[in-house]
PyMOL CGO cylinders between C-alpha atoms (Angstrom):
from pymol import cmd
from pymol.cgo import CYLINDER

trace = [
    CYLINDER, 0.00, 0.00, 0.00, 2.89, 2.35, 0.81, 0.3, 1, 1, 1, 1, 1, 1,
    CYLINDER, 2.89, 2.35, 0.81, 4.43, 1.82, -2.66, 0.3, 1, 1, 1, 1, 1, 1,
    CYLINDER, 4.43, 1.82, -2.66, 1.09, 2.60, -4.34, 0.3, 1, 1, 1, 1, 1, 1,
    CYLINDER, 1.09, 2.60, -4.34, 0.90, 5.97, -2.55, 0.3, 1, 1, 1, 1, 1, 1,
    CYLINDER, 0.90, 5.97, -2.55, 4.44, 6.84, -3.61, 0.3, 1, 1, 1, 1, 1, 1,
    CYLINDER, 4.44, 6.84, -3.61, 3.77, 5.84, -7.22, 0.3, 1, 1, 1, 1, 1, 1,
    CYLINDER, 3.77, 5.84, -7.22, 0.48, 7.78, -7.25, 0.3, 1, 1, 1, 1, 1, 1,
    CYLINDER, 0.48, 7.78, -7.25, 2.23, 10.85, -5.79, 0.3, 1, 1, 1, 1, 1, 1,
    CYLINDER, 2.23, 10.85, -5.79, 5.00, 10.66, -8.44, 0.3, 1, 1, 1, 1, 1, 1,
    CYLINDER, 5.00, 10.66, -8.44, 2.50, 10.23, -11.29, 0.3, 1, 1, 1, 1, 1, 1,
    CYLINDER, 2.50, 10.23, -11.29, 0.42, 13.22, -10.14, 0.3, 1, 1, 1, 1, 1, 1,
    CYLINDER, 0.42, 13.22, -10.14, 3.49, 15.40, -9.54, 0.3, 1, 1, 1, 1, 1, 1,
    CYLINDER, 3.49, 15.40, -9.54, 5.09, 14.57, -12.89, 0.3, 1, 1, 1, 1, 1, 1,
    CYLINDER, 5.09, 14.57, -12.89, 1.76, 15.15, -14.69, 0.3, 1, 1, 1, 1, 1, 1,
    CYLINDER, 1.76, 15.15, -14.69, 1.39, 18.58, -13.07, 0.3, 1, 1, 1, 1, 1, 1,
    CYLINDER, 1.39, 18.58, -13.07, 5.00, 19.49, -13.92, 0.3, 1, 1, 1, 1, 1, 1,
    CYLINDER, 5.00, 19.49, -13.92, 4.49, 18.39, -17.53, 0.3, 1, 1, 1, 1, 1, 1,
    CYLINDER, 4.49, 18.39, -17.53, 1.33, 20.49, -17.84, 0.3, 1, 1, 1, 1, 1, 1,
    CYLINDER, 1.33, 20.49, -17.84, 3.09, 23.48, -16.27, 0.3, 1, 1, 1, 1, 1, 1,
    CYLINDER, 3.09, 23.48, -16.27, 6.03, 23.20, -18.68, 0.3, 1, 1, 1, 1, 1, 1,
    CYLINDER, 6.03, 23.20, -18.68, 3.71, 22.81, -21.68, 0.3, 1, 1, 1, 1, 1, 1,
    CYLINDER, 3.71, 22.81, -21.68, 1.79, 25.92, -20.62, 0.3, 1, 1, 1, 1, 1, 1,
    CYLINDER, 1.79, 25.92, -20.62, 5.02, 27.89, -20.17, 0.3, 1, 1, 1, 1, 1, 1,
    CYLINDER, 5.02, 27.89, -20.17, 6.21, 26.83, -23.63, 0.3, 1, 1, 1, 1, 1, 1,
    CYLINDER, 6.21, 26.83, -23.63, 2.93, 27.93, -25.23, 0.3, 1, 1, 1, 1, 1, 1,
    CYLINDER, 2.93, 27.93, -25.23, 3.17, 31.28, -23.42, 0.3, 1, 1, 1, 1, 1, 1,
    CYLINDER, 3.17, 31.28, -23.42, 6.76, 31.72, -24.57, 0.3, 1, 1, 1, 1, 1, 1,
    CYLINDER, 6.76, 31.72, -24.57, 5.86, 30.97, -28.18, 0.3, 1, 1, 1, 1, 1, 1,
    CYLINDER, 5.86, 30.97, -28.18, 2.97, 33.46, -28.10, 0.3, 1, 1, 1, 1, 1, 1,
    CYLINDER, 2.97, 33.46, -28.10, 5.15, 36.17, -26.52, 0.3, 1, 1, 1, 1, 1, 1,
    CYLINDER, 5.15, 36.17, -26.52, 7.92, 35.44, -29.02, 0.3, 1, 1, 1, 1, 1, 1,
    CYLINDER, 7.92, 35.44, -29.02, 5.47, 35.79, -31.92, 0.3, 1, 1, 1, 1, 1, 1,
    CYLINDER, 5.47, 35.79, -31.92, 4.18, 39.12, -30.58, 0.3, 1, 1, 1, 1, 1, 1,
    CYLINDER, 4.18, 39.12, -30.58, 7.75, 40.41, -30.14, 0.3, 1, 1, 1, 1, 1, 1,
    CYLINDER, 7.75, 40.41, -30.14, 8.74, 39.30, -33.66, 0.3, 1, 1, 1, 1, 1, 1,
    CYLINDER, 8.74, 39.30, -33.66, 5.69, 41.00, -35.19, 0.3, 1, 1, 1, 1, 1, 1,
    CYLINDER, 5.69, 41.00, -35.19, 6.58, 44.26, -33.39, 0.3, 1, 1, 1, 1, 1, 1,
    CYLINDER, 6.58, 44.26, -33.39, 10.19, 43.98, -34.57, 0.3, 1, 1, 1, 1, 1, 1,
    CYLINDER, 10.19, 43.98, -34.57, 9.11, 43.17, -38.13, 0.3, 1, 1, 1, 1, 1, 1,
    CYLINDER, 9.11, 43.17, -38.13, 6.74, 46.15, -38.08, 0.3, 1, 1, 1, 1, 1, 1,
    CYLINDER, 6.74, 46.15, -38.08, 9.56, 48.45, -36.98, 0.3, 1, 1, 1, 1, 1, 1,
    CYLINDER, 9.56, 48.45, -36.98, 11.83, 47.18, -39.76, 0.3, 1, 1, 1, 1, 1, 1,
    CYLINDER, 11.83, 47.18, -39.76, 9.08, 47.60, -42.37, 0.3, 1, 1, 1, 1, 1, 1,
    CYLINDER, 9.08, 47.60, -42.37, 8.46, 51.16, -41.14, 0.3, 1, 1, 1, 1, 1, 1,
    CYLINDER, 8.46, 51.16, -41.14, 12.19, 51.92, -41.34, 0.3, 1, 1, 1, 1, 1, 1,
    CYLINDER, 12.19, 51.92, -41.34, 12.19, 50.83, -45.00, 0.3, 1, 1, 1, 1, 1, 1,
    CYLINDER, 12.19, 50.83, -45.00, 8.92, 52.62, -45.81, 0.3, 1, 1, 1, 1, 1, 1,
    CYLINDER, 8.92, 52.62, -45.81, 7.04, 49.38, -46.49, 0.3, 1, 1, 1, 1, 1, 1,
    CYLINDER, 7.04, 49.38, -46.49, 3.40, 49.51, -45.47, 0.3, 1, 1, 1, 1, 1, 1,
    CYLINDER, 3.40, 49.51, -45.47, 1.54, 46.49, -44.10, 0.3, 1, 1, 1, 1, 1, 1,
    CYLINDER, 1.54, 46.49, -44.10, -1.79, 45.95, -42.37, 0.3, 1, 1, 1, 1, 1, 1,
    CYLINDER, -1.79, 45.95, -42.37, -1.38, 44.81, -38.78, 0.3, 1, 1, 1, 1, 1, 1,
    CYLINDER, -1.38, 44.81, -38.78, -2.61, 41.30, -39.62, 0.3, 1, 1, 1, 1, 1, 1,
    CYLINDER, -2.61, 41.30, -39.62, -0.18, 41.01, -42.55, 0.3, 1, 1, 1, 1, 1, 1,
    CYLINDER, -0.18, 41.01, -42.55, 3.05, 42.28, -40.94, 0.3, 1, 1, 1, 1, 1, 1,
    CYLINDER, 3.05, 42.28, -40.94, 4.76, 38.90, -40.68, 0.3, 1, 1, 1, 1, 1, 1,
    CYLINDER, 4.76, 38.90, -40.68, 3.75, 37.86, -44.22, 0.3, 1, 1, 1, 1, 1, 1,
    CYLINDER, 3.75, 37.86, -44.22, 4.85, 41.17, -45.78, 0.3, 1, 1, 1, 1, 1, 1,
    CYLINDER, 4.85, 41.17, -45.78, 8.10, 41.09, -43.80, 0.3, 1, 1, 1, 1, 1, 1,
    CYLINDER, 8.10, 41.09, -43.80, 8.99, 37.58, -44.94, 0.3, 1, 1, 1, 1, 1, 1,
    CYLINDER, 8.99, 37.58, -44.94, 8.27, 38.57, -48.56, 0.3, 1, 1, 1, 1, 1, 1,
    CYLINDER, 8.27, 38.57, -48.56, 10.68, 41.51, -48.29, 0.3, 1, 1, 1, 1, 1, 1,
    CYLINDER, 10.68, 41.51, -48.29, 13.46, 40.21, -46.02, 0.3, 1, 1, 1, 1, 1, 1,
    CYLINDER, 13.46, 40.21, -46.02, 15.68, 37.15, -45.74, 0.3, 1, 1, 1, 1, 1, 1,
    CYLINDER, 15.68, 37.15, -45.74, 16.50, 36.07, -42.18, 0.3, 1, 1, 1, 1, 1, 1,
    CYLINDER, 16.50, 36.07, -42.18, 20.06, 34.89, -41.60, 0.3, 1, 1, 1, 1, 1, 1,
    CYLINDER, 20.06, 34.89, -41.60, 21.62, 33.92, -38.26, 0.3, 1, 1, 1, 1, 1, 1,
    CYLINDER, 21.62, 33.92, -38.26, 25.38, 34.28, -37.81, 0.3, 1, 1, 1, 1, 1, 1,
    CYLINDER, 25.38, 34.28, -37.81, 26.60, 33.22, -34.39, 0.3, 1, 1, 1, 1, 1, 1,
    CYLINDER, 26.60, 33.22, -34.39, 24.05, 34.56, -31.93, 0.3, 1, 1, 1, 1, 1, 1,
    CYLINDER, 24.05, 34.56, -31.93, 22.98, 37.54, -34.05, 0.3, 1, 1, 1, 1, 1, 1,
    CYLINDER, 22.98, 37.54, -34.05, 19.99, 37.51, -36.39, 0.3, 1, 1, 1, 1, 1, 1,
    CYLINDER, 19.99, 37.51, -36.39, 20.41, 39.59, -39.56, 0.3, 1, 1, 1, 1, 1, 1,
    CYLINDER, 20.41, 39.59, -39.56, 17.55, 40.70, -41.80, 0.3, 1, 1, 1, 1, 1, 1,
    CYLINDER, 17.55, 40.70, -41.80, 18.58, 41.26, -45.42, 0.3, 1, 1, 1, 1, 1, 1,
    CYLINDER, 18.58, 41.26, -45.42, 16.34, 43.29, -47.71, 0.3, 1, 1, 1, 1, 1, 1,
    CYLINDER, 16.34, 43.29, -47.71, 15.17, 41.57, -50.89, 0.3, 1, 1, 1, 1, 1, 1,
    CYLINDER, 15.17, 41.57, -50.89, 13.31, 44.57, -52.32, 0.3, 1, 1, 1, 1, 1, 1,
    CYLINDER, 13.31, 44.57, -52.32, 13.70, 48.14, -51.01, 0.3, 1, 1, 1, 1, 1, 1,
    CYLINDER, 13.70, 48.14, -51.01, 17.43, 48.99, -50.90, 0.3, 1, 1, 1, 1, 1, 1,
    CYLINDER, 17.43, 48.99, -50.90, 18.14, 45.39, -51.96, 0.3, 1, 1, 1, 1, 1, 1,
    CYLINDER, 18.14, 45.39, -51.96, 21.00, 43.89, -49.93, 0.3, 1, 1, 1, 1, 1, 1,
    CYLINDER, 21.00, 43.89, -49.93, 20.66, 46.31, -47.01, 0.3, 1, 1, 1, 1, 1, 1,
    CYLINDER, 20.66, 46.31, -47.01, 21.31, 44.59, -43.68, 0.3, 1, 1, 1, 1, 1, 1,
    CYLINDER, 21.31, 44.59, -43.68, 19.37, 45.16, -40.45, 0.3, 1, 1, 1, 1, 1, 1,
    CYLINDER, 19.37, 45.16, -40.45, 20.13, 43.75, -37.00, 0.3, 1, 1, 1, 1, 1, 1,
    CYLINDER, 20.13, 43.75, -37.00, 19.72, 44.43, -33.29, 0.3, 1, 1, 1, 1, 1, 1,
    CYLINDER, 19.72, 44.43, -33.29, 22.58, 45.37, -31.01, 0.3, 1, 1, 1, 1, 1, 1,
    CYLINDER, 22.58, 45.37, -31.01, 22.82, 46.55, -27.44, 0.3, 1, 1, 1, 1, 1, 1,
    CYLINDER, 22.82, 46.55, -27.44, 25.17, 48.67, -25.34, 0.3, 1, 1, 1, 1, 1, 1,
    CYLINDER, 25.17, 48.67, -25.34, 25.42, 50.78, -22.23, 0.3, 1, 1, 1, 1, 1, 1,
    CYLINDER, 25.42, 50.78, -22.23, 23.82, 54.21, -22.06, 0.3, 1, 1, 1, 1, 1, 1,
    CYLINDER, 23.82, 54.21, -22.06, 24.12, 56.68, -19.20, 0.3, 1, 1, 1, 1, 1, 1,
    CYLINDER, 24.12, 56.68, -19.20, 21.41, 55.09, -17.04, 0.3, 1, 1, 1, 1, 1, 1,
    CYLINDER, 21.41, 55.09, -17.04, 20.36, 51.97, -18.88, 0.3, 1, 1, 1, 1, 1, 1,
    CYLINDER, 20.36, 51.97, -18.88, 21.07, 49.52, -21.65, 0.3, 1, 1, 1, 1, 1, 1,
    CYLINDER, 21.07, 49.52, -21.65, 20.22, 50.91, -25.08, 0.3, 1, 1, 1, 1, 1, 1,
    CYLINDER, 20.22, 50.91, -25.08, 19.00, 48.41, -27.67, 0.3, 1, 1, 1, 1, 1, 1,
    CYLINDER, 19.00, 48.41, -27.67, 19.23, 49.63, -31.25, 0.3, 1, 1, 1, 1, 1, 1,
    CYLINDER, 19.23, 49.63, -31.25, 18.03, 48.36, -34.58, 0.3, 1, 1, 1, 1, 1, 1,
    CYLINDER, 18.03, 48.36, -34.58, 20.76, 49.23, -37.09, 0.3, 1, 1, 1, 1, 1, 1,
    CYLINDER, 20.76, 49.23, -37.09, 20.28, 49.25, -40.85, 0.3, 1, 1, 1, 1, 1, 1,
    CYLINDER, 20.28, 49.25, -40.85, 23.17, 49.55, -43.29, 0.3, 1, 1, 1, 1, 1, 1,
    CYLINDER, 23.17, 49.55, -43.29, 23.04, 50.15, -47.04, 0.3, 1, 1, 1, 1, 1, 1,
    CYLINDER, 23.04, 50.15, -47.04, 24.46, 47.46, -49.34, 0.3, 1, 1, 1, 1, 1, 1,
    CYLINDER, 24.46, 47.46, -49.34, 28.25, 47.48, -49.12, 0.3, 1, 1, 1, 1, 1, 1,
    CYLINDER, 28.25, 47.48, -49.12, 28.03, 48.48, -45.45, 0.3, 1, 1, 1, 1, 1, 1,
    CYLINDER, 28.03, 48.48, -45.45, 29.54, 51.92, -46.05, 0.3, 1, 1, 1, 1, 1, 1,
    CYLINDER, 29.54, 51.92, -46.05, 26.53, 54.00, -44.98, 0.3, 1, 1, 1, 1, 1, 1,
    CYLINDER, 26.53, 54.00, -44.98, 23.74, 53.84, -42.44, 0.3, 1, 1, 1, 1, 1, 1,
    CYLINDER, 23.74, 53.84, -42.44, 20.38, 53.17, -44.02, 0.3, 1, 1, 1, 1, 1, 1,
    CYLINDER, 20.38, 53.17, -44.02, 18.59, 53.96, -40.78, 0.3, 1, 1, 1, 1, 1, 1,
    CYLINDER, 18.59, 53.96, -40.78, 18.36, 53.53, -37.05, 0.3, 1, 1, 1, 1, 1, 1,
    CYLINDER, 18.36, 53.53, -37.05, 15.60, 52.81, -34.53, 0.3, 1, 1, 1, 1, 1, 1,
    CYLINDER, 15.60, 52.81, -34.53, 15.67, 52.50, -30.74, 0.3, 1, 1, 1, 1, 1, 1,
    CYLINDER, 15.67, 52.50, -30.74, 14.06, 49.31, -29.49, 0.3, 1, 1, 1, 1, 1, 1,
    CYLINDER, 14.06, 49.31, -29.49, 14.50, 49.97, -25.78, 0.3, 1, 1, 1, 1, 1, 1,
    CYLINDER, 14.50, 49.97, -25.78, 16.12, 52.53, -23.48, 0.3, 1, 1, 1, 1, 1, 1,
    CYLINDER, 16.12, 52.53, -23.48, 15.53, 54.20, -20.12, 0.3, 1, 1, 1, 1, 1, 1,
    CYLINDER, 15.53, 54.20, -20.12, 17.59, 57.36, -20.46, 0.3, 1, 1, 1, 1, 1, 1,
    CYLINDER, 17.59, 57.36, -20.46, 16.60, 60.68, -18.89, 0.3, 1, 1, 1, 1, 1, 1,
    CYLINDER, 16.60, 60.68, -18.89, 13.30, 61.90, -20.40, 0.3, 1, 1, 1, 1, 1, 1,
    CYLINDER, 13.30, 61.90, -20.40, 13.78, 65.14, -22.33, 0.3, 1, 1, 1, 1, 1, 1,
    CYLINDER, 13.78, 65.14, -22.33, 17.54, 64.67, -22.56, 0.3, 1, 1, 1, 1, 1, 1,
    CYLINDER, 17.54, 64.67, -22.56, 19.03, 61.26, -23.38, 0.3, 1, 1, 1, 1, 1, 1,
    CYLINDER, 19.03, 61.26, -23.38, 15.51, 59.92, -23.92, 0.3, 1, 1, 1, 1, 1, 1,
    CYLINDER, 15.51, 59.92, -23.92, 15.37, 62.08, -27.05, 0.3, 1, 1, 1, 1, 1, 1,
    CYLINDER, 15.37, 62.08, -27.05, 17.31, 59.36, -28.89, 0.3, 1, 1, 1, 1, 1, 1,
    CYLINDER, 17.31, 59.36, -28.89, 13.90, 57.85, -29.67, 0.3, 1, 1, 1, 1, 1, 1,
    CYLINDER, 13.90, 57.85, -29.67, 12.72, 60.96, -31.54, 0.3, 1, 1, 1, 1, 1, 1,
    CYLINDER, 12.72, 60.96, -31.54, 12.46, 60.58, -35.32, 0.3, 1, 1, 1, 1, 1, 1,
    CYLINDER, 12.46, 60.58, -35.32, 14.28, 63.90, -35.81, 0.3, 1, 1, 1, 1, 1, 1,
    CYLINDER, 14.28, 63.90, -35.81, 17.38, 62.47, -34.10, 0.3, 1, 1, 1, 1, 1, 1,
    CYLINDER, 17.38, 62.47, -34.10, 17.10, 59.03, -35.70, 0.3, 1, 1, 1, 1, 1, 1,
    CYLINDER, 17.10, 59.03, -35.70, 16.79, 60.43, -39.23, 0.3, 1, 1, 1, 1, 1, 1,
    CYLINDER, 16.79, 60.43, -39.23, 20.10, 62.30, -38.80, 0.3, 1, 1, 1, 1, 1, 1,
    CYLINDER, 20.10, 62.30, -38.80, 21.80, 58.92, -39.27, 0.3, 1, 1, 1, 1, 1, 1,
    CYLINDER, 21.80, 58.92, -39.27, 20.22, 58.09, -42.64, 0.3, 1, 1, 1, 1, 1, 1,
    CYLINDER, 20.22, 58.09, -42.64, 22.93, 58.06, -45.32, 0.3, 1, 1, 1, 1, 1, 1,
    CYLINDER, 22.93, 58.06, -45.32, 25.78, 58.86, -42.93, 0.3, 1, 1, 1, 1, 1, 1,
    CYLINDER, 25.78, 58.86, -42.93, 29.07, 57.12, -43.71, 0.3, 1, 1, 1, 1, 1, 1,
    CYLINDER, 29.07, 57.12, -43.71, 30.32, 54.62, -41.12, 0.3, 1, 1, 1, 1, 1, 1,
    CYLINDER, 30.32, 54.62, -41.12, 33.92, 54.44, -42.33, 0.3, 1, 1, 1, 1, 1, 1,
    CYLINDER, 33.92, 54.44, -42.33, 36.46, 54.98, -40.92, 0.3, 1, 1, 1, 1, 1, 1,
    CYLINDER, 36.46, 54.98, -40.92, 33.92, 55.24, -38.08, 0.3, 1, 1, 1, 1, 1, 1,
    CYLINDER, 33.92, 55.24, -38.08, 30.76, 57.16, -37.33, 0.3, 1, 1, 1, 1, 1, 1,
    CYLINDER, 30.76, 57.16, -37.33, 31.11, 60.17, -35.01, 0.3, 1, 1, 1, 1, 1, 1,
    CYLINDER, 31.11, 60.17, -35.01, 28.39, 61.92, -32.99, 0.3, 1, 1, 1, 1, 1, 1,
    CYLINDER, 28.39, 61.92, -32.99, 29.62, 65.51, -32.50, 0.3, 1, 1, 1, 1, 1, 1,
    CYLINDER, 29.62, 65.51, -32.50, 28.37, 69.00, -31.57, 0.3, 1, 1, 1, 1, 1, 1,
    CYLINDER, 28.37, 69.00, -31.57, 28.42, 70.32, -35.14, 0.3, 1, 1, 1, 1, 1, 1,
    CYLINDER, 28.42, 70.32, -35.14, 28.52, 67.72, -37.90, 0.3, 1, 1, 1, 1, 1, 1,
    CYLINDER, 28.52, 67.72, -37.90, 30.56, 68.80, -40.92, 0.3, 1, 1, 1, 1, 1, 1,
    CYLINDER, 30.56, 68.80, -40.92, 31.90, 65.54, -42.36, 0.3, 1, 1, 1, 1, 1, 1,
    CYLINDER, 31.90, 65.54, -42.36, 30.11, 62.69, -44.15, 0.3, 1, 1, 1, 1, 1, 1,
    CYLINDER, 30.11, 62.69, -44.15, 30.68, 60.38, -41.16, 0.3, 1, 1, 1, 1, 1, 1,
    CYLINDER, 30.68, 60.38, -41.16, 29.40, 62.83, -38.52, 0.3, 1, 1, 1, 1, 1, 1,
    CYLINDER, 29.40, 62.83, -38.52, 25.99, 63.31, -36.90, 0.3, 1, 1, 1, 1, 1, 1,
    CYLINDER, 25.99, 63.31, -36.90, 24.85, 66.16, -34.63, 0.3, 1, 1, 1, 1, 1, 1,
    CYLINDER, 24.85, 66.16, -34.63, 24.59, 65.06, -30.99, 0.3, 1, 1, 1, 1, 1, 1,
    CYLINDER, 24.59, 65.06, -30.99, 21.63, 65.85, -28.74, 0.3, 1, 1, 1, 1, 1, 1,
    CYLINDER, 21.63, 65.85, -28.74, 22.28, 69.03, -26.77, 0.3, 1, 1, 1, 1, 1, 1,
    CYLINDER, 22.28, 69.03, -26.77, 22.48, 68.21, -23.06, 0.3, 1, 1, 1, 1, 1, 1,
    CYLINDER, 22.48, 68.21, -23.06, 22.78, 64.48, -23.67, 0.3, 1, 1, 1, 1, 1, 1,
    CYLINDER, 22.78, 64.48, -23.67, 26.40, 64.07, -24.68, 0.3, 1, 1, 1, 1, 1, 1,
    CYLINDER, 26.40, 64.07, -24.68, 26.94, 60.82, -22.75, 0.3, 1, 1, 1, 1, 1, 1,
    CYLINDER, 26.94, 60.82, -22.75, 23.89, 59.17, -24.32, 0.3, 1, 1, 1, 1, 1, 1,
    CYLINDER, 23.89, 59.17, -24.32, 24.88, 60.50, -27.76, 0.3, 1, 1, 1, 1, 1, 1,
    CYLINDER, 24.88, 60.50, -27.76, 28.38, 59.03, -27.37, 0.3, 1, 1, 1, 1, 1, 1,
    CYLINDER, 28.38, 59.03, -27.37, 26.84, 55.76, -26.22, 0.3, 1, 1, 1, 1, 1, 1,
    CYLINDER, 26.84, 55.76, -26.22, 24.79, 55.57, -29.43, 0.3, 1, 1, 1, 1, 1, 1,
    CYLINDER, 24.79, 55.57, -29.43, 27.99, 56.26, -31.40, 0.3, 1, 1, 1, 1, 1, 1,
    CYLINDER, 27.99, 56.26, -31.40, 29.85, 53.44, -29.61, 0.3, 1, 1, 1, 1, 1, 1,
    CYLINDER, 29.85, 53.44, -29.61, 26.98, 50.99, -30.08, 0.3, 1, 1, 1, 1, 1, 1,
    CYLINDER, 26.98, 50.99, -30.08, 26.80, 51.75, -33.81, 0.3, 1, 1, 1, 1, 1, 1,
    CYLINDER, 26.80, 51.75, -33.81, 30.57, 51.47, -34.34, 0.3, 1, 1, 1, 1, 1, 1,
    CYLINDER, 30.57, 51.47, -34.34, 30.64, 48.17, -32.43, 0.3, 1, 1, 1, 1, 1, 1,
    CYLINDER, 30.64, 48.17, -32.43, 27.73, 47.04, -34.62, 0.3, 1, 1, 1, 1, 1, 1,
    CYLINDER, 27.73, 47.04, -34.62, 29.72, 47.87, -37.77, 0.3, 1, 1, 1, 1, 1, 1,
    CYLINDER, 29.72, 47.87, -37.77, 32.60, 45.68, -36.53, 0.3, 1, 1, 1, 1, 1, 1,
    CYLINDER, 32.60, 45.68, -36.53, 30.17, 42.88, -35.67, 0.3, 1, 1, 1, 1, 1, 1,
    CYLINDER, 30.17, 42.88, -35.67, 28.56, 43.10, -39.12, 0.3, 1, 1, 1, 1, 1, 1,
    CYLINDER, 28.56, 43.10, -39.12, 31.94, 43.13, -40.88, 0.3, 1, 1, 1, 1, 1, 1,
    CYLINDER, 31.94, 43.13, -40.88, 32.93, 39.93, -39.07, 0.3, 1, 1, 1, 1, 1, 1,
    CYLINDER, 32.93, 39.93, -39.07, 29.60, 38.27, -39.87, 0.3, 1, 1, 1, 1, 1, 1,
    CYLINDER, 29.60, 38.27, -39.87, 29.74, 39.11, -43.58, 0.3, 1, 1, 1, 1, 1, 1,
    CYLINDER, 29.74, 39.11, -43.58, 33.48, 38.70, -44.10, 0.3, 1, 1, 1, 1, 1, 1,
    CYLINDER, 33.48, 38.70, -44.10, 34.53, 42.30, -44.63, 0.3, 1, 1, 1, 1, 1, 1,
    CYLINDER, 34.53, 42.30, -44.63, 38.12, 42.63, -43.36, 0.3, 1, 1, 1, 1, 1, 1,
    CYLINDER, 38.12, 42.63, -43.36, 39.73, 45.62, -41.70, 0.3, 1, 1, 1, 1, 1, 1,
    CYLINDER, 39.73, 45.62, -41.70, 40.92, 48.21, -44.17, 0.3, 1, 1, 1, 1, 1, 1,
    CYLINDER, 40.92, 48.21, -44.17, 39.01, 46.52, -46.98, 0.3, 1, 1, 1, 1, 1, 1,
    CYLINDER, 39.01, 46.52, -46.98, 37.41, 48.95, -49.39, 0.3, 1, 1, 1, 1, 1, 1,
]
cmd.load_cgo(trace, "trace")
């Protein structure tokens, strides 16, 4: 009788654990799908591709190839700015981690665009990195020899910083330049290669 109770206890416990794990996996898959759709929507917006909310994933997959190199996922445009590469990267800001979505034109010499996925910088100062006016300053800017965020941009590889948010502006610069190095390694572009 004692063995029956132990076996019954183990069967019930393992059944409950299995159900709990299955539920967690379903929740993870749903959350992952929602996150991917938001990311895909942001990339489509960056490239000026319109899609109804229900069609975002379908339109995205028609326009972009997904390629994983190491632990980084790259999205390569098949249509608009064909060959442009988009990927997420993260780095330290003044008060928080800053997660950026970087887009580079084919050949990886210029920025195609930039979007902020997450940040918690000071509202009204460093938090202004999410404003379209700031983000659009990066469109078409050269990234070689390296991108610079400065007070007064005068060169093809320079972008005007946010007044009063120099640390956050420099952080964005560092994250982008590290992203360029990461992309070069992933796609086989060597140092000094033109």
